[in-house]
N, C-alpha and C positions, 0 to 999 in steps of 0.2 A: 550859233556857230555857222560860219560859212563853209559849205561843203565844196570839196574839190569836184570838178565836173566828172571825174572818173570814179568817184566814191560810190560804192554800192555796198552798204553794210550787210546786205543779204547774200552777197556772193560768197560761197564757200571757197576757202583757200587754205594757205598755210602761213602761219606767223612763225618767223624764225629769229633766232638770236645769234649774233656774231660776236665773238670774243676777240678783243684786241690785246696783243702781247708784244711789247709792253703797252700800257694804256697810252692813248694819244691825247696829250694835254690832260683834260679832265675826264675824258671818255674811255671807259673800259669795254663798252658794249654798244651794239647797234641792234635795234629791233626793226624788222621789216615784215612785209606781207607780200605774197604773190598768189595769183590764181593759177599759175603754171608750175613748172618744175623748179624746185628750190635750188638744185645744183646749177641749173642754167641761169637763174637770177644771181647766184653768187658769182658766177663767171662774168656776168654783165657788170657787177659792182667792181670786181677785181681788174677788169679791163678799162675802168674809168668812165663807164657810161651810166653809172647808177648814182648813188648818193655822193654829193660833194664831200661830205665828211669822210667816207671810205676812200674816195680818191685822194684826199689830202693825207690820210693815214698811210695808205700804200706808198705814196710818194715819200713819206718820212721814214719808210722802212719798217713799218709796223706789220707784224704777222696777223692775219685775220683768219679765224677758224669758225666754221659753222658748228655750234655746240648744242643747239636745241631747236626742235620744231614742234609746233602745236597746231592741230586743226583749228581754224577760226577765220573770222572775217576781219575787215579793216577796222571794225569797231574794237575788237580785242587788241589789235596792234596799237591803236591810239590809246587805249586804256593802259596798256603796259608802258608805253612811252611816257605818258603823264605821271605814272606812278614813280618813276625814277629809281626803282630798286631791282633792275634787271639782273644784278648779280645773284639774286635769290633763285633765278631760273637757270643759271649757268653752272653746269656740273664742274667745270674747271675751278671756278671761284669757290663754290661750296666745298669742294674737296680740300682746297687750301685751308679752309676754315674748319674742316672736320665735320662737315654736315653733308646732307644729300640735297640735290637740286629739287626744288618744289615745282609743282604744277601751277600755272596761272589760276586754274579753277580753285585750288586750295587757298590761294592768297586773296584773290579778288572776288571770291564767292561767285564765280561764273559757272553755270551748269548748262 
């Protein structure tokens, strides 16, 4: 795998899950990582300086809400993105289905 020049799997940070309401095309969630403040990173996204996906969703009128955070590195972020089942970590989606949000450690066996 080609590593991004700023990737450092050993750097502690926060993995976060954003919920889109309504979903934007096929996407209901965004998984991200930051070594800094999650609220500041969310504001960066909402101002259009973060992910192109979030920029497009905001432009389309989608409401974006921070729904979950987990301590972890970029490695955990990539594992969650590749897994494509982010709704299991989203309390909003799990509540609609009558369940409780799960931890990535429970699902991916990350300890």
